[in-house]
All heavy atoms as a GROMACS GRO file, in nm:
protein
  443
    1MET      N    1   0.205  -0.912   1.520
    1MET     CA    2   0.262  -0.835   1.414
    1MET      C    3   0.405  -0.888   1.389
    1MET      O    4   0.481  -0.907   1.482
    1MET     CB    5   0.264  -0.688   1.450
    1MET     CG    6   0.312  -0.601   1.342
    1MET     SD    7   0.321  -0.425   1.384
    1MET     CE    8   0.157  -0.389   1.442
    2SER      N    9   0.439  -0.907   1.264
    2SER     CA   10   0.569  -0.962   1.228
    2SER      C   11   0.654  -0.854   1.162
    2SER      O   12   0.607  -0.781   1.075
    2SER     CB   13   0.549  -1.080   1.134
    2SER     OG   14   0.674  -1.127   1.093
    3PHE      N   15   0.778  -0.843   1.204
    3PHE     CA   16   0.874  -0.750   1.144
    3PHE      C   17   0.991  -0.828   1.086
    3PHE      O   18   1.040  -0.920   1.149
    3PHE     CB   19   0.928  -0.652   1.249
    3PHE     CG   20   0.823  -0.559   1.302
    3PHE    CD1   21   0.765  -0.583   1.427
    3PHE    CD2   22   0.782  -0.446   1.232
    3PHE    CE1   23   0.669  -0.499   1.477
    3PHE    CE2   24   0.687  -0.362   1.283
    3PHE     CZ   25   0.631  -0.388   1.405
    4SER      N   26   1.035  -0.785   0.970
    4SER     CA   27   1.155  -0.848   0.917
    4SER      C   28   1.277  -0.785   0.983
    4SER      O   29   1.274  -0.668   1.022
    4SER     CB   30   1.161  -0.828   0.765
    4SER     OG   31   1.167  -0.692   0.734
    5ARG      N   32   1.380  -0.862   0.998
    5ARG     CA   33   1.501  -0.814   1.064
    5ARG      C   34   1.596  -0.755   0.960
    5ARG      O   35   1.600  -0.799   0.847
    5ARG     CB   36   1.569  -0.928   1.138
    5ARG     CG   37   1.481  -0.979   1.253
    5ARG     CD   38   1.553  -1.080   1.332
    5ARG     NE   39   1.667  -1.015   1.396
    5ARG     CZ   40   1.693  -1.020   1.525
    5ARG    NH1   41   1.615  -1.090   1.602
    5ARG    NH2   42   1.796  -0.959   1.575
    6SER      N   43   1.671  -0.657   1.003
    6SER     CA   44   1.773  -0.597   0.918
    6SER      C   45   1.886  -0.549   1.005
    6SER      O   46   1.873  -0.542   1.128
    6SER     CB   47   1.714  -0.482   0.834
    6SER     OG   48   1.662  -0.383   0.918
    7SER      N   49   1.998  -0.519   0.943
    7SER     CA   50   2.111  -0.470   1.021
    7SER      C   51   2.180  -0.360   0.943
    7SER      O   52   2.162  -0.346   0.822
    7SER     CB   53   2.209  -0.585   1.050
    7SER     OG   54   2.262  -0.634   0.930
    8GLY      N   55   2.257  -0.281   1.014
    8GLY     CA   56   2.327  -0.171   0.950
    8GLY      C   57   2.434  -0.115   1.043
    8GLY      O   58   2.471  -0.176   1.142
    9ILE      N   59   2.481   0.004   1.006
    9ILE     CA   60   2.589   0.066   1.076
    9ILE      C   61   2.555   0.212   1.102
    9ILE      O   62   2.497   0.279   1.015
    9ILE     CB   63   2.720   0.056   0.994
    9ILE    CG1   64   2.762  -0.091   0.983
    9ILE    CG2   65   2.831   0.141   1.050
    9ILE    CD1   66   2.881  -0.116   0.897
   10LEU      N   67   2.593   0.261   1.220
   10LEU     CA   68   2.582   0.404   1.253
   10LEU      C   69   2.717   0.466   1.227
   10LEU      O   70   2.816   0.433   1.292
   10LEU     CB   71   2.540   0.419   1.400
   10LEU     CG   72   2.546   0.561   1.455
   10LEU    CD1   73   2.445   0.651   1.384
   10LEU    CD2   74   2.523   0.561   1.604
   11LEU      N   75   2.725   0.555   1.130
   11LEU     CA   76   2.852   0.620   1.096
   11LEU      C   77   2.822   0.759   1.042
   11LEU      O   78   2.749   0.774   0.944
   11LEU     CB   79   2.928   0.540   0.990
   11LEU     CG   80   3.058   0.605   0.945
   11LEU    CD1   81   3.169   0.571   1.044
   11LEU    CD2   82   3.095   0.560   0.806
   12HIS      N   83   2.875   0.861   1.105
   12HIS     CA   84   2.858   0.998   1.059
   12HIS      C   85   2.948   1.023   0.939
   12HIS      O   86   3.062   0.976   0.937
   12HIS     CB   87   2.891   1.097   1.172
   12HIS     CG   88   2.833   1.232   1.149
   12HIS    ND1   89   2.902   1.329   1.081
   12HIS    CD2   90   2.714   1.284   1.182
   12HIS    CE1   91   2.828   1.437   1.074
   12HIS    NE2   92   2.714   1.413   1.136
   13PRO      N   93   2.902   1.094   0.837
   13PRO     CA   94   2.984   1.120   0.718
   13PRO      C   95   3.118   1.186   0.750
   13PRO      O   96   3.215   1.166   0.678
   13PRO     CB   97   2.898   1.212   0.631
   13PRO     CG   98   2.760   1.186   0.676
   13PRO     CD   99   2.767   1.150   0.821
   14THR      N  100   3.126   1.264   0.857
   14THR     CA  101   3.253   1.327   0.890
   14THR      C  102   3.356   1.226   0.939
   14THR      O  103   3.474   1.260   0.952
   14THR     CB  104   3.234   1.437   0.997
   14THR    OG1  105   3.175   1.381   1.114
   14THR    CG2  106   3.147   1.549   0.944
   15SER      N  107   3.315   1.103   0.965
   15SER     CA  108   3.409   0.998   1.005
   15SER      C  109   3.479   0.935   0.884
   15SER      O  110   3.577   0.864   0.903
   15SER     CB  111   3.336   0.888   1.083
   15SER     OG  112   3.280   0.940   1.201
   16LEU      N  113   3.429   0.961   0.767
   16LEU     CA  114   3.491   0.907   0.647
   16LEU      C  115   3.613   0.991   0.610
   16LEU      O  116   3.616   1.112   0.636
   16LEU     CB  117   3.391   0.910   0.530
   16LEU     CG  118   3.266   0.824   0.550
   16LEU    CD1  119   3.162   0.858   0.444
   16LEU    CD2  120   3.302   0.677   0.544
   17PRO      N  121   3.714   0.930   0.549
   17PRO     CA  122   3.830   1.010   0.505
   17PRO      C  123   3.790   1.105   0.394
   17PRO      O  124   3.700   1.077   0.317
   17PRO     CB  125   3.930   0.905   0.456
   17PRO     CG  126   3.855   0.780   0.441
   17PRO     CD  127   3.728   0.789   0.520
   18GLY      N  128   3.856   1.219   0.388
   18GLY     CA  129   3.828   1.317   0.283
   18GLY      C  130   3.952   1.393   0.243
   18GLY      O  131   4.054   1.386   0.312
   19ARG      N  132   3.942   1.467   0.135
   19ARG     CA  133   4.056   1.543   0.085
   19ARG      C  134   4.102   1.652   0.184
   19ARG      O  135   4.217   1.691   0.183
   19ARG     CB  136   4.022   1.612  -0.047
   19ARG     CG  137   3.999   1.515  -0.161
   19ARG     CD  138   3.975   1.585  -0.291
   19ARG     NE  139   3.880   1.696  -0.275
   19ARG     CZ  140   3.856   1.787  -0.366
   19ARG    NH1  141   3.919   1.783  -0.481
   19ARG    NH2  142   3.767   1.882  -0.346
   20PHE      N  143   4.011   1.700   0.266
   20PHE     CA  144   4.041   1.811   0.353
   20PHE      C  145   4.048   1.770   0.501
   20PHE      O  146   4.033   1.852   0.590
   20PHE     CB  147   3.940   1.924   0.334
   20PHE     CG  148   3.932   1.968   0.191
   20PHE    CD1  149   3.825   1.935   0.112
   20PHE    CD2  150   4.035   2.041   0.133
   20PHE    CE1  151   3.817   1.975  -0.020
   20PHE    CE2  152   4.030   2.081   0.000
   20PHE     CZ  153   3.920   2.046  -0.077
   21GLY      N  154   4.069   1.642   0.526
   21GLY     CA  155   4.084   1.594   0.663
   21GLY      C  156   3.954   1.562   0.733
   21GLY      O  157   3.953   1.523   0.849
   22ILE      N  158   3.842   1.579   0.665
   22ILE     CA  159   3.710   1.549   0.722
   22ILE      C  160   3.626   1.489   0.611
   22ILE      O  161   3.645   1.523   0.493
   22ILE     CB  162   3.644   1.674   0.783
   22ILE    CG1  163   3.522   1.636   0.864
   22ILE    CG2  164   3.611   1.775   0.677
   22ILE    CD1  165   3.468   1.749   0.948
   23GLY      N  166   3.538   1.400   0.645
   23GLY     CA  167   3.461   1.331   0.544
   23GLY      C  168   3.348   1.415   0.485
   23GLY      O  169   3.312   1.520   0.537
   24ASP      N  170   3.294   1.366   0.375
   24ASP     CA  171   3.179   1.429   0.312
   24ASP      C  172   3.100   1.320   0.239
   24ASP      O  173   3.130   1.201   0.256
   24ASP     CB  174   3.223   1.541   0.217
   24ASP     CG  175   3.318   1.493   0.107
   24ASP    OD1  176   3.311   1.374   0.068
   24ASP    OD2  177   3.398   1.575   0.060
   25LEU      N  178   3.004   1.357   0.162
   25LEU     CA  179   2.923   1.259   0.090
   25LEU      C  180   2.975   1.241  -0.052
   25LEU      O  181   2.899   1.223  -0.146
   25LEU     CB  182   2.776   1.301   0.090
   25LEU     CG  183   2.710   1.296   0.228
   25LEU    CD1  184   2.568   1.349   0.221
   25LEU    CD2  185   2.712   1.156   0.283
   26GLY      N  186   3.105   1.238  -0.067
   26GLY     CA  187   3.170   1.222  -0.197
   26GLY      C  188   3.210   1.078  -0.222
   26GLY      O  189   3.141   0.984  -0.185
   27GLU      N  190   3.329   1.061  -0.283
   27GLU     CA  191   3.377   0.930  -0.326
   27GLU      C  192   3.384   0.828  -0.214
   27GLU      O  193   3.344   0.712  -0.230
   27GLU     CB  194   3.515   0.944  -0.390
   27GLU     CG  195   3.572   0.812  -0.436
   27GLU     CD  196   3.715   0.822  -0.486
   27GLU    OE1  197   3.764   0.934  -0.504
   27GLU    OE2  198   3.774   0.716  -0.510
   28GLN      N  199   3.434   0.867  -0.096
   28GLN     CA  200   3.447   0.773   0.015
   28GLN      C  201   3.311   0.724   0.064
   28GLN      O  202   3.297   0.610   0.108
   28GLN     CB  203   3.526   0.835   0.129
   28GLN     CG  204   3.671   0.862   0.092
   28GLN     CD  205   3.746   0.735   0.056
   28GLN    OE1  206   3.727   0.629   0.114
   28GLN    NE2  207   3.832   0.747  -0.042
   29ALA      N  208   3.210   0.810   0.057
   29ALA     CA  209   3.075   0.766   0.095
   29ALA      C  210   3.024   0.659   0.001
   29ALA      O  211   2.962   0.560   0.043
   29ALA     CB  212   2.981   0.885   0.098
   30TYR      N  213   3.052   0.677  -0.128
   30TYR     CA  214   3.010   0.573  -0.226
   30TYR      C  215   3.084   0.442  -0.199
   30TYR      O  216   3.026   0.335  -0.209
   30TYR     CB  217   3.036   0.622  -0.369
   30TYR     CG  218   2.932   0.720  -0.419
   30TYR    CD1  219   2.950   0.857  -0.405
   30TYR    CD2  220   2.815   0.674  -0.478
   30TYR    CE1  221   2.854   0.947  -0.450
   30TYR    CE2  222   2.719   0.762  -0.523
   30TYR     CZ  223   2.739   0.897  -0.508
   30TYR     OH  224   2.644   0.985  -0.553
   31ARG      N  225   3.212   0.452  -0.167
   31ARG     CA  226   3.289   0.331  -0.134
   31ARG      C  227   3.235   0.265  -0.008
   31ARG      O  228   3.229   0.142   0.001
   31ARG     CB  229   3.436   0.366  -0.117
   31ARG     CG  230   3.502   0.404  -0.249
   31ARG     CD  231   3.649   0.431  -0.235
   31ARG     NE  232   3.715   0.308  -0.195
   31ARG     CZ  233   3.837   0.304  -0.146
   31ARG    NH1  234   3.908   0.413  -0.130
   31ARG    NH2  235   3.892   0.188  -0.112
   32PHE      N  236   3.192   0.346   0.088
   32PHE     CA  237   3.136   0.291   0.213
   32PHE      C  238   3.003   0.219   0.183
   32PHE      O  239   2.978   0.111   0.236
   32PHE     CB  240   3.114   0.401   0.316
   32PHE     CG  241   3.057   0.352   0.443
   32PHE    CD1  242   3.128   0.266   0.527
   32PHE    CD2  243   2.928   0.390   0.483
   32PHE    CE1  244   3.074   0.220   0.646
   32PHE    CE2  245   2.875   0.342   0.600
   32PHE     CZ  246   2.947   0.258   0.682
   33VAL      N  247   2.921   0.276   0.096
   33VAL     CA  248   2.796   0.210   0.060
   33VAL      C  249   2.823   0.078  -0.012
   33VAL      O  250   2.755  -0.021   0.011
   33VAL     CB  251   2.709   0.305  -0.026
   33VAL    CG1  252   2.589   0.232  -0.085
   33VAL    CG2  253   2.662   0.424   0.059
   34ASP      N  254   2.925   0.076  -0.096
   34ASP     CA  255   2.964  -0.052  -0.160
   34ASP      C  256   3.006  -0.153  -0.055
   34ASP      O  257   2.971  -0.272  -0.065
   34ASP     CB  258   3.078  -0.030  -0.259
   34ASP     CG  259   3.036   0.048  -0.382
   34ASP    OD1  260   2.913   0.049  -0.413
   34ASP    OD2  261   3.124   0.107  -0.448
   35PHE      N  262   3.081  -0.107   0.047
   35PHE     CA  263   3.118  -0.198   0.157
   35PHE      C  264   2.994  -0.250   0.230
   35PHE      O  265   2.987  -0.369   0.263
   35PHE     CB  266   3.209  -0.123   0.257
   35PHE     CG  267   3.221  -0.190   0.389
   35PHE    CD1  268   3.300  -0.303   0.406
   35PHE    CD2  269   3.151  -0.142   0.500
   35PHE    CE1  270   3.310  -0.367   0.529
   35PHE    CE2  271   3.162  -0.205   0.622
   35PHE     CZ  272   3.240  -0.318   0.637
   36LEU      N  273   2.896  -0.162   0.255
   36LEU     CA  274   2.773  -0.207   0.321
   36LEU      C  275   2.705  -0.316   0.240
   36LEU      O  276   2.660  -0.417   0.293
   36LEU     CB  277   2.678  -0.090   0.342
   36LEU     CG  278   2.717   0.016   0.442
   36LEU    CD1  279   2.616   0.130   0.443
   36LEU    CD2  280   2.731  -0.043   0.581
   37GLU      N  281   2.698  -0.297   0.110
   37GLU     CA  282   2.635  -0.397   0.024
   37GLU      C  283   2.714  -0.528   0.027
   37GLU      O  284   2.656  -0.635   0.040
   37GLU     CB  285   2.625  -0.345  -0.119
   37GLU     CG  286   2.557  -0.444  -0.211
   37GLU     CD  287   2.544  -0.392  -0.351
   37GLU    OE1  288   2.612  -0.297  -0.389
   37GLU    OE2  289   2.463  -0.453  -0.425
   38ASP      N  290   2.845  -0.520   0.015
   38ASP     CA  291   2.928  -0.640   0.020
   38ASP      C  292   2.916  -0.714   0.152
   38ASP      O  293   2.927  -0.837   0.159
   38ASP     CB  294   3.076  -0.607  -0.004
   38ASP     CG  295   3.102  -0.556  -0.144
   38ASP    OD1  296   3.018  -0.579  -0.235
   38ASP    OD2  297   3.209  -0.494  -0.164
   39SER      N  298   2.889  -0.639   0.260
   39SER     CA  299   2.875  -0.696   0.395
   39SER      C  300   2.731  -0.738   0.424
   39SER      O  301   2.701  -0.780   0.535
   39SER     CB  302   2.919  -0.595   0.500
   39SER     OG  303   3.049  -0.552   0.476
   40GLN      N  304   2.643  -0.722   0.327
   40GLN     CA  305   2.501  -0.756   0.340
   40GLN      C  306   2.433  -0.675   0.448
   40GLN      O  307   2.339  -0.722   0.513
   40GLN     CB  308   2.482  -0.905   0.362
   40GLN     CG  309   2.536  -0.988   0.248
   40GLN     CD  310   2.518  -1.137   0.268
   40GLN    OE1  311   2.490  -1.184   0.378
   40GLN    NE2  312   2.535  -1.212   0.162
   41GLN      N  313   2.479  -0.550   0.468
   41GLN     CA  314   2.410  -0.458   0.559
   41GLN      C  315   2.303  -0.386   0.477
   41GLN      O  316   2.321  -0.362   0.358
   41GLN     CB  317   2.510  -0.358   0.618
   41GLN     CG  318   2.623  -0.422   0.691
   41GLN     CD  319   2.579  -0.501   0.813
   41GLN    OE1  320   2.504  -0.451   0.897
   41GLN    NE2  321   2.624  -0.623   0.822
   42THR      N  322   2.195  -0.349   0.543
   42THR     CA  323   2.087  -0.284   0.468
   42THR      C  324   2.057  -0.142   0.513
   42THR      O  325   1.979  -0.073   0.450
   42THR     CB  326   1.958  -0.368   0.480
   42THR    OG1  327   1.926  -0.385   0.618
   42THR    CG2  328   1.975  -0.504   0.415
   43LEU      N  329   2.120  -0.096   0.621
   43LEU     CA  330   2.091   0.037   0.673
   43LEU      C  331   2.221   0.113   0.697
   43LEU      O  332   2.319   0.057   0.745
   43LEU     CB  333   2.014   0.028   0.806
   43LEU     CG  334   1.881  -0.045   0.802
   43LEU    CD1  335   1.830  -0.066   0.942
   43LEU    CD2  336   1.782   0.033   0.718
   44TRP      N  337   2.216   0.244   0.670
   44TRP     CA  338   2.324   0.334   0.709
   44TRP      C  339   2.258   0.448   0.784
   44TRP      O  340   2.185   0.528   0.727
   44TRP     CB  341   2.399   0.387   0.590
   44TRP     CG  342   2.506   0.490   0.621
   44TRP    CD1  343   2.553   0.521   0.744
   44TRP    CD2  344   2.577   0.570   0.530
   44TRP    NE1  345   2.652   0.617   0.736
   44TRP    CE2  346   2.668   0.649   0.604
   44TRP    CE3  347   2.575   0.585   0.392
   44TRP    CZ2  348   2.754   0.740   0.544
   44TRP    CZ3  349   2.662   0.675   0.334
   44TRP    CH2  350   2.750   0.751   0.409
   45GLN      N  351   2.276   0.451   0.914
   45GLN     CA  352   2.218   0.557   0.997
   45GLN      C  353   2.324   0.662   1.023
   45GLN      O  354   2.439   0.630   1.055
   45GLN     CB  355   2.169   0.500   1.129
   45GLN     CG  356   2.102   0.605   1.216
   45GLN     CD  357   2.046   0.545   1.344
   45GLN    OE1  358   2.042   0.424   1.362
   45GLN    NE2  359   2.002   0.630   1.433
   46ILE      N  360   2.287   0.790   1.009
   46ILE     CA  361   2.380   0.898   1.037
   46ILE      C  362   2.323   0.984   1.147
   46ILE      O  363   2.203   0.987   1.171
   46ILE     CB  364   2.411   0.983   0.912
   46ILE    CG1  365   2.288   1.052   0.861
   46ILE    CG2  366   2.475   0.899   0.804
   46ILE    CD1  367   2.314   1.153   0.751
   47LEU      N  368   2.409   1.053   1.217
   47LEU     CA  369   2.370   1.147   1.320
   47LEU      C  370   2.329   1.278   1.251
   47LEU      O  371   2.355   1.298   1.133
   47LEU     CB  372   2.484   1.169   1.417
   47LEU     CG  373   2.532   1.041   1.487
   47LEU    CD1  374   2.659   1.069   1.565
   47LEU    CD2  375   2.424   0.987   1.579
   48PRO      N  376   2.265   1.370   1.323
   48PRO     CA  377   2.224   1.497   1.260
   48PRO      C  378   2.342   1.569   1.196
   48PRO      O  379   2.453   1.570   1.251
   48PRO     CB  380   2.167   1.578   1.376
   48PRO     CG  381   2.122   1.474   1.475
   48PRO     CD  382   2.221   1.361   1.463
   49LEU      N  383   2.318   1.629   1.080
   49LEU     CA  384   2.422   1.701   1.009
   49LEU      C  385   2.429   1.848   1.052
   49LEU      O  386   2.526   1.917   1.019
   49LEU     CB  387   2.399   1.693   0.859
   49LEU     CG  388   2.405   1.551   0.800
   49LEU    CD1  389   2.367   1.554   0.654
   49LEU    CD2  390   2.541   1.490   0.820
   50GLY      N  391   2.329   1.896   1.118
   50GLY     CA  392   2.326   2.035   1.161
   50GLY      C  393   2.283   2.045   1.306
   50GLY      O  394   2.268   1.945   1.375
   51PRO      N  395   2.262   2.167   1.353
   51PRO     CA  396   2.218   2.185   1.492
   51PRO      C  397   2.084   2.115   1.517
   51PRO      O  398   1.999   2.108   1.430
   51PRO     CB  399   2.202   2.335   1.505
   51PRO     CG  400   2.278   2.395   1.392
   51PRO     CD  401   2.279   2.293   1.283
   52THR      N  402   2.069   2.062   1.637
   52THR     CA  403   1.944   2.000   1.674
   52THR      C  404   1.863   2.096   1.760
   52THR      O  405   1.915   2.189   1.817
   52THR     CB  406   1.967   1.868   1.752
   52THR    OG1  407   2.043   1.900   1.869
   52THR    CG2  408   2.044   1.770   1.666
   53GLY      N  409   1.737   2.072   1.772
   53GLY     CA  410   1.649   2.155   1.854
   53GLY      C  411   1.527   2.192   1.774
   53GLY      O  412   1.508   2.154   1.659
   54HIS      N  413   1.441   2.273   1.837
   54HIS     CA  414   1.319   2.313   1.767
   54HIS      C  415   1.308   2.466   1.768
   54HIS      O  416   1.368   2.534   1.850
   54HIS     CB  417   1.197   2.249   1.834
   54HIS     CG  418   1.172   2.301   1.972
   54HIS    ND1  419   1.246   2.257   2.080
   54HIS    CD2  420   1.086   2.393   2.021
   54HIS    CE1  421   1.205   2.319   2.190
   54HIS    NE2  422   1.108   2.402   2.157
   55GLY      N  423   1.236   2.517   1.676
   55GLY     CA  424   1.216   2.661   1.669
   55GLY      C  425   1.334   2.733   1.610
   55GLY      O  426   1.435   2.674   1.571
   56LEU      N  427   1.321   2.865   1.606
   56LEU     CA  428   1.430   2.947   1.554
   56LEU      C  429   1.530   2.981   1.663
   56LEU      O  430   1.492   3.006   1.776
   56LEU     CB  431   1.371   3.076   1.494
   56LEU     CG  432   1.274   3.058   1.378
   56LEU    CD1  433   1.211   3.192   1.342
   56LEU    CD2  434   1.343   2.997   1.259
   57ALA      N  435   1.654   2.986   1.624
   57ALA     CA  436   1.757   3.028   1.720
   57ALA      C  437   1.740   3.176   1.748
   57ALA      O  438   1.723   3.256   1.657
   57ALA     CB  439   1.895   2.997   1.663
   58GLY      N  440   1.744   3.214   1.871
   58GLY     CA  441   1.716   3.351   1.912
   58GLY      C  442   1.835   3.435   1.902
   58GLY      O  443   1.860   3.542   1.901
   0.00000   0.00000   0.00000
């Protein structure tokens, strides 16, 4: 089985600069995606945005 290779960056959106001291998926995220394209990266992986786990919180 053959797989094509790709590369990317792991960066949580809260690591991006923002108006309120924490990042979001606004203008800086778009600029970051432009940087990924200019760098010929094809993936942007983010960590979970909310609590992890299964089921309902008790």
